[in-house]
N, C-alpha and C positions, 0 to 999 in steps of 0.2 A: 362945272367940269368935275370938281371934287365931289359934289353931291351925287353925280351919276355913278362915280366909283363906289361911294359908300352904299348907295342904293343897290348896286349890283352885288356887292358883298353881302348885304342883308338878305337879298333874295336867295343867294347861294346858300347862306347859312340855314334859311328856312327849308330849302329843298333838301339839304343834307339831313335834316332832322327826319325826313320821310323817306330817306334812301333813294331819292330821285337822282342823285349824283351818280350812283352806280349804273343806273339805267342809261343815263345820258352818255356817260363815258363809254359804256359797252357798245351802245348802238350808234352814236354820232361821232364821238371824238377818236376812239381807238382805231377805227378803220382808216382814219386820215394819217395816223402816225404809227409806223411799223417798227421804228428803231427802239422804242422804249415802252414800258408799261405805264399808263397814265394812272394818277392817283387823285384823291379828293383835292389835294393842293392845286393840281392842274385845273380842276373844275372851278375852284375859287378864282384862280387867275383868269380863266376864260370869261366867267360871268362879271368879274370886276372890270375887265377890259371892255366888254360889251357895254357895261354901264358907263364907263368913261367916255367911250365913243358916242353913245347916245346923249350924254350930257354935253359934249362938245357940239354936236349937231343942234341940240336944243338951244344952246347959247348963241350959236351963229344965226339961227332963225328967229330969235327973240326980238 
């Protein structure tokens, strides 16, 4: 589970280096949330959460 979180954060860090976070926030995440403006920190959180969930699913099916 923890490894999935770490892997998600590593993937997020790599994508931020190429400014993919700005594209993902603008196209996928921002239309879902109208109350506030999303930042790179939100992008890290989302990818870390996705990694955590995928790590949990992997451990359950192992």
